[in-house]
PDB file with one MODEL, atoms N, CA, C and O in Angstrom:
MODEL        1
ATOM      1  N   MET A   1     -68.610  48.425  97.173  1.00  0.00           N
ATOM      2  CA  MET A   1     -67.567  48.109  96.587  1.00  0.00           C
ATOM      3  C   MET A   1     -66.318  48.880  97.142  1.00  0.00           C
ATOM      4  O   MET A   1     -65.283  48.287  97.447  1.00  0.00           O
ATOM      5  N   LYS A   2     -66.488  50.339  97.263  1.00  0.00           N
ATOM      6  CA  LYS A   2     -65.609  51.179  97.574  1.00  0.00           C
ATOM      7  C   LYS A   2     -65.116  50.903  98.962  1.00  0.00           C
ATOM      8  O   LYS A   2     -63.920  50.866  99.252  1.00  0.00           O
ATOM      9  N   LYS A   3     -66.161  50.700  99.855  1.00  0.00           N
ATOM     10  CA  LYS A   3     -65.902  50.541 101.179  1.00  0.00           C
ATOM     11  C   LYS A   3     -64.917  49.269 101.565  1.00  0.00           C
ATOM     12  O   LYS A   3     -64.167  49.232 102.540  1.00  0.00           O
ATOM     13  N   LEU A   4     -65.105  48.188 100.523  1.00  0.00           N
ATOM     14  CA  LEU A   4     -64.403  46.916 100.781  1.00  0.00           C
ATOM     15  C   LEU A   4     -63.083  47.078  99.868  1.00  0.00           C
ATOM     16  O   LEU A   4     -62.339  46.097  99.845  1.00  0.00           O
ATOM     17  N   ASN A   5     -62.755  48.077  99.202  1.00  0.00           N
ATOM     18  CA  ASN A   5     -61.567  48.357  98.277  1.00  0.00           C
ATOM     19  C   ASN A   5     -61.633  47.170  97.135  1.00  0.00           C
ATOM     20  O   ASN A   5     -60.631  46.500  96.886  1.00  0.00           O
ATOM     21  N   ILE A   6     -62.783  46.977  96.516  1.00  0.00           N
ATOM     22  CA  ILE A   6     -63.044  46.384  95.462  1.00  0.00           C
ATOM     23  C   ILE A   6     -63.152  47.303  94.405  1.00  0.00           C
ATOM     24  O   ILE A   6     -63.869  48.303  94.447  1.00  0.00           O
ATOM     25  N   TYR A   7     -62.270  46.890  93.220  1.00  0.00           N
ATOM     26  CA  TYR A   7     -62.457  47.872  92.038  1.00  0.00           C
ATOM     27  C   TYR A   7     -62.872  46.951  91.017  1.00  0.00           C
ATOM     28  O   TYR A   7     -62.480  45.787  90.936  1.00  0.00           O
ATOM     29  N   PRO A   8     -63.752  47.568  90.170  1.00  0.00           N
ATOM     30  CA  PRO A   8     -64.150  46.624  88.809  1.00  0.00           C
ATOM     31  C   PRO A   8     -63.113  46.230  87.979  1.00  0.00           C
ATOM     32  O   PRO A   8     -63.320  45.307  87.191  1.00  0.00           O
ATOM     33  N   ASN A   9     -61.935  46.822  88.027  1.00  0.00           N
ATOM     34  CA  ASN A   9     -60.991  46.224  87.037  1.00  0.00           C
ATOM     35  C   ASN A   9     -60.093  45.181  87.540  1.00  0.00           C
ATOM     36  O   ASN A   9     -59.210  44.641  86.873  1.00  0.00           O
ATOM     37  N   ASP A  10     -60.405  44.915  88.865  1.00  0.00           N
ATOM     38  CA  ASP A  10     -59.887  43.797  89.524  1.00  0.00           C
ATOM     39  C   ASP A  10     -60.630  42.484  89.373  1.00  0.00           C
ATOM     40  O   ASP A  10     -60.096  41.378  89.451  1.00  0.00           O
ATOM     41  N   ILE A  11     -61.935  42.720  89.145  1.00  0.00           N
ATOM     42  CA  ILE A  11     -62.791  41.586  88.921  1.00  0.00           C
ATOM     43  C   ILE A  11     -62.638  40.773  87.604  1.00  0.00           C
ATOM     44  O   ILE A  11     -62.821  41.324  86.519  1.00  0.00           O
ATOM     45  N   LYS A  12     -62.328  39.560  87.697  1.00  0.00           N
ATOM     46  CA  LYS A  12     -61.892  38.891  86.364  1.00  0.00           C
ATOM     47  C   LYS A  12     -63.337  37.999  85.971  1.00  0.00           C
ATOM     48  O   LYS A  12     -63.652  37.798  84.798  1.00  0.00           O
ATOM     49  N   ARG A  13     -64.008  37.592  86.929  1.00  0.00           N
ATOM     50  CA  ARG A  13     -65.335  36.598  86.598  1.00  0.00           C
ATOM     51  C   ARG A  13     -66.367  36.923  87.499  1.00  0.00           C
ATOM     52  O   ARG A  13     -66.139  37.223  88.671  1.00  0.00           O
ATOM     53  N   LEU A  14     -67.512  36.875  86.994  1.00  0.00           N
ATOM     54  CA  LEU A  14     -68.827  36.985  87.886  1.00  0.00           C
ATOM     55  C   LEU A  14     -69.802  35.764  87.489  1.00  0.00           C
ATOM     56  O   LEU A  14     -70.032  35.422  86.330  1.00  0.00           O
ATOM     57  N   VAL A  15     -70.333  35.166  88.645  1.00  0.00           N
ATOM     58  CA  VAL A  15     -71.093  33.978  88.599  1.00  0.00           C
ATOM     59  C   VAL A  15     -72.484  34.545  89.049  1.00  0.00           C
ATOM     60  O   VAL A  15     -72.581  35.114  90.137  1.00  0.00           O
ATOM     61  N   LEU A  16     -73.510  34.398  88.255  1.00  0.00           N
ATOM     62  CA  LEU A  16     -74.776  34.844  88.393  1.00  0.00           C
ATOM     63  C   LEU A  16     -75.612  33.482  88.638  1.00  0.00           C
ATOM     64  O   LEU A  16     -75.581  32.626  87.754  1.00  0.00           O
ATOM     65  N   SER A  17     -76.442  33.236  89.952  1.00  0.00           N
ATOM     66  CA  SER A  17     -77.045  32.190  90.066  1.00  0.00           C
ATOM     67  C   SER A  17     -78.442  32.182  89.790  1.00  0.00           C
ATOM     68  O   SER A  17     -79.091  31.206  89.413  1.00  0.00           O
ATOM     69  N   HIS A  18     -78.914  33.476  90.028  1.00  0.00           N
ATOM     70  CA  HIS A  18     -80.430  33.711  89.829  1.00  0.00           C
ATOM     71  C   HIS A  18     -80.700  35.081  89.519  1.00  0.00           C
ATOM     72  O   HIS A  18     -79.766  35.869  89.669  1.00  0.00           O
ATOM     73  N   GLN A  19     -81.795  35.513  89.117  1.00  0.00           N
ATOM     74  CA  GLN A  19     -82.226  36.880  88.479  1.00  0.00           C
ATOM     75  C   GLN A  19     -82.645  37.747  89.683  1.00  0.00           C
ATOM     76  O   GLN A  19     -83.287  38.759  89.401  1.00  0.00           O
ATOM     77  N   HIS A  20     -82.436  37.556  90.709  1.00  0.00           N
ATOM     78  CA  HIS A  20     -83.144  38.649  91.864  1.00  0.00           C
ATOM     79  C   HIS A  20     -82.580  39.837  91.624  1.00  0.00           C
ATOM     80  O   HIS A  20     -81.397  39.732  91.297  1.00  0.00           O
ATOM     81  N   TRP A  21     -83.044  41.057  91.672  1.00  0.00           N
ATOM     82  CA  TRP A  21     -82.623  42.270  91.418  1.00  0.00           C
ATOM     83  C   TRP A  21     -81.482  42.671  92.493  1.00  0.00           C
ATOM     84  O   TRP A  21     -80.618  43.522  92.281  1.00  0.00           O
ATOM     85  N   ASP A  22     -81.603  42.015  93.526  1.00  0.00           N
ATOM     86  CA  ASP A  22     -80.344  42.444  94.483  1.00  0.00           C
ATOM     87  C   ASP A  22     -79.207  41.686  94.212  1.00  0.00           C
ATOM     88  O   ASP A  22     -78.231  41.846  94.944  1.00  0.00           O
ATOM     89  N   HIS A  23     -79.159  40.926  93.332  1.00  0.00           N
ATOM     90  CA  HIS A  23     -77.856  40.048  92.718  1.00  0.00           C
ATOM     91  C   HIS A  23     -77.548  40.403  91.630  1.00  0.00           C
ATOM     92  O   HIS A  23     -76.405  40.054  91.335  1.00  0.00           O
ATOM     93  N   ILE A  24     -78.291  41.195  90.553  1.00  0.00           N
ATOM     94  CA  ILE A  24     -77.784  41.519  89.449  1.00  0.00           C
ATOM     95  C   ILE A  24     -77.970  42.888  89.187  1.00  0.00           C
ATOM     96  O   ILE A  24     -77.635  43.331  88.088  1.00  0.00           O
ATOM     97  N   GLY A  25     -78.461  43.624  90.051  1.00  0.00           N
ATOM     98  CA  GLY A  25     -78.856  45.217  90.026  1.00  0.00           C
ATOM     99  C   GLY A  25     -77.652  46.090  89.434  1.00  0.00           C
ATOM    100  O   GLY A  25     -77.835  47.023  88.652  1.00  0.00           O
ATOM    101  N   GLY A  26     -76.646  45.758  89.807  1.00  0.00           N
ATOM    102  CA  GLY A  26     -75.448  46.598  89.632  1.00  0.00           C
ATOM    103  C   GLY A  26     -74.582  46.111  88.399  1.00  0.00           C
ATOM    104  O   GLY A  26     -73.478  46.570  88.107  1.00  0.00           O
ATOM    105  N   LEU A  27     -75.287  45.058  87.689  1.00  0.00           N
ATOM    106  CA  LEU A  27     -74.437  44.359  86.736  1.00  0.00           C
ATOM    107  C   LEU A  27     -74.206  45.435  85.528  1.00  0.00           C
ATOM    108  O   LEU A  27     -73.041  45.561  85.151  1.00  0.00           O
ATOM    109  N   PRO A  28     -75.125  46.152  84.945  1.00  0.00           N
ATOM    110  CA  PRO A  28     -74.777  47.200  83.903  1.00  0.00           C
ATOM    111  C   PRO A  28     -73.546  47.732  84.237  1.00  0.00           C
ATOM    112  O   PRO A  28     -72.524  47.555  83.574  1.00  0.00           O
ATOM    113  N   GLU A  29     -73.643  48.530  85.484  1.00  0.00           N
ATOM    114  CA  GLU A  29     -72.556  49.335  85.875  1.00  0.00           C
ATOM    115  C   GLU A  29     -71.112  48.559  85.898  1.00  0.00           C
ATOM    116  O   GLU A  29     -70.119  48.950  85.285  1.00  0.00           O
ATOM    117  N   ILE A  30     -71.161  47.698  86.500  1.00  0.00           N
ATOM    118  CA  ILE A  30     -69.776  46.802  86.413  1.00  0.00           C
ATOM    119  C   ILE A  30     -69.382  46.391  85.116  1.00  0.00           C
ATOM    120  O   ILE A  30     -68.185  46.417  84.830  1.00  0.00           O
ATOM    121  N   LEU A  31     -70.323  45.973  84.202  1.00  0.00           N
ATOM    122  CA  LEU A  31     -69.598  45.754  82.845  1.00  0.00           C
ATOM    123  C   LEU A  31     -69.220  46.822  82.147  1.00  0.00           C
ATOM    124  O   LEU A  31     -68.416  46.692  81.223  1.00  0.00           O
ATOM    125  N   GLN A  32     -69.827  48.228  82.540  1.00  0.00           N
ATOM    126  CA  GLN A  32     -69.541  49.369  81.843  1.00  0.00           C
ATOM    127  C   GLN A  32     -68.171  49.699  82.483  1.00  0.00           C
ATOM    128  O   GLN A  32     -67.291  50.091  81.717  1.00  0.00           O
ATOM    129  N   ALA A  33     -67.909  49.592  83.715  1.00  0.00           N
ATOM    130  CA  ALA A  33     -66.287  49.898  84.309  1.00  0.00           C
ATOM    131  C   ALA A  33     -65.638  48.853  83.711  1.00  0.00           C
ATOM    132  O   ALA A  33     -64.488  49.197  83.438  1.00  0.00           O
ATOM    133  N   ASN A  34     -65.899  47.611  83.354  1.00  0.00           N
ATOM    134  CA  ASN A  34     -64.948  46.581  83.131  1.00  0.00           C
ATOM    135  C   ASN A  34     -65.508  45.722  82.130  1.00  0.00           C
ATOM    136  O   ASN A  34     -66.044  44.722  82.609  1.00  0.00           O
ATOM    137  N   PRO A  35     -65.540  45.806  81.014  1.00  0.00           N
ATOM    138  CA  PRO A  35     -66.306  45.076  79.954  1.00  0.00           C
ATOM    139  C   PRO A  35     -65.286  43.723  79.844  1.00  0.00           C
ATOM    140  O   PRO A  35     -65.805  42.682  79.442  1.00  0.00           O
ATOM    141  N   GLU A  36     -64.129  43.719  80.123  1.00  0.00           N
ATOM    142  CA  GLU A  36     -63.566  42.542  79.983  1.00  0.00           C
ATOM    143  C   GLU A  36     -63.931  41.188  81.078  1.00  0.00           C
ATOM    144  O   GLU A  36     -63.381  40.089  81.137  1.00  0.00           O
ATOM    145  N   ILE A  37     -64.915  41.667  81.783  1.00  0.00           N
ATOM    146  CA  ILE A  37     -65.319  40.480  82.901  1.00  0.00           C
ATOM    147  C   ILE A  37     -66.067  39.512  82.272  1.00  0.00           C
ATOM    148  O   ILE A  37     -66.987  39.721  81.481  1.00  0.00           O
ATOM    149  N   LYS A  38     -65.589  38.291  82.696  1.00  0.00           N
ATOM    150  CA  LYS A  38     -66.355  37.193  82.202  1.00  0.00           C
ATOM    151  C   LYS A  38     -67.498  36.757  83.030  1.00  0.00           C
ATOM    152  O   LYS A  38     -67.313  36.555  84.230  1.00  0.00           O
ATOM    153  N   VAL A  39     -68.790  36.575  82.441  1.00  0.00           N
ATOM    154  CA  VAL A  39     -69.802  36.426  83.078  1.00  0.00           C
ATOM    155  C   VAL A  39     -70.533  34.829  82.693  1.00  0.00           C
ATOM    156  O   VAL A  39     -70.987  34.398  81.633  1.00  0.00           O
ATOM    157  N   TYR A  40     -70.420  34.257  83.948  1.00  0.00           N
ATOM    158  CA  TYR A  40     -70.925  33.022  83.933  1.00  0.00           C
ATOM    159  C   TYR A  40     -72.408  32.928  84.583  1.00  0.00           C
ATOM    160  O   TYR A  40     -72.659  33.578  85.598  1.00  0.00           O
ATOM    161  N   VAL A  41     -73.347  32.133  83.996  1.00  0.00           N
ATOM    162  CA  VAL A  41     -74.697  32.066  84.479  1.00  0.00           C
ATOM    163  C   VAL A  41     -75.104  30.548  84.602  1.00  0.00           C
ATOM    164  O   VAL A  41     -74.884  29.715  83.723  1.00  0.00           O
ATOM    165  N   LEU A  42     -75.693  30.310  85.743  1.00  0.00           N
ATOM    166  CA  LEU A  42     -75.979  28.869  85.648  1.00  0.00           C
ATOM    167  C   LEU A  42     -77.429  28.627  85.043  1.00  0.00           C
ATOM    168  O   LEU A  42     -78.285  29.511  85.023  1.00  0.00           O
ATOM    169  N   ARG A  43     -77.607  27.424  84.584  1.00  0.00           N
ATOM    170  CA  ARG A  43     -78.562  27.080  83.502  1.00  0.00           C
ATOM    171  C   ARG A  43     -80.060  27.732  84.078  1.00  0.00           C
ATOM    172  O   ARG A  43     -80.849  28.280  83.308  1.00  0.00           O
ATOM    173  N   PRO A  44     -80.302  27.590  85.461  1.00  0.00           N
ATOM    174  CA  PRO A  44     -81.678  27.859  85.994  1.00  0.00           C
ATOM    175  C   PRO A  44     -82.150  29.462  85.740  1.00  0.00           C
ATOM    176  O   PRO A  44     -83.305  29.875  85.633  1.00  0.00           O
ATOM    177  N   PHE A  45     -80.805  30.287  85.672  1.00  0.00           N
ATOM    178  CA  PHE A  45     -80.874  31.677  85.359  1.00  0.00           C
ATOM    179  C   PHE A  45     -81.504  31.978  84.120  1.00  0.00           C
ATOM    180  O   PHE A  45     -82.205  32.986  84.021  1.00  0.00           O
ATOM    181  N   LEU A  46     -81.317  31.172  83.130  1.00  0.00           N
ATOM    182  CA  LEU A  46     -81.865  31.425  81.828  1.00  0.00           C
ATOM    183  C   LEU A  46     -83.191  30.980  81.558  1.00  0.00           C
ATOM    184  O   LEU A  46     -83.688  31.176  80.449  1.00  0.00           O
ATOM    185  N   LYS A  47     -83.906  30.308  82.613  1.00  0.00           N
ATOM    186  CA  LYS A  47     -85.181  29.878  82.479  1.00  0.00           C
ATOM    187  C   LYS A  47     -86.251  30.934  83.217  1.00  0.00           C
ATOM    188  O   LYS A  47     -86.528  30.894  84.415  1.00  0.00           O
ATOM    189  N   THR A  48     -86.727  31.768  82.367  1.00  0.00           N
ATOM    190  CA  THR A  48     -87.572  32.968  83.009  1.00  0.00           C
ATOM    191  C   THR A  48     -88.619  32.965  82.219  1.00  0.00           C
ATOM    192  O   THR A  48     -89.529  33.775  82.398  1.00  0.00           O
TER     193      THR A  48
ENDMDL
END
């Protein structure tokens, strides 16, 4: 994110499509840095 000049406080929404580690691995750190982010998950994400 740093290399792309993306900062956690600039993120307003996250959409999670599935639970692969390479997609959700940094989620705790992002939420810690910006707890105001709205997180949306697709229904299949919840079926585990």
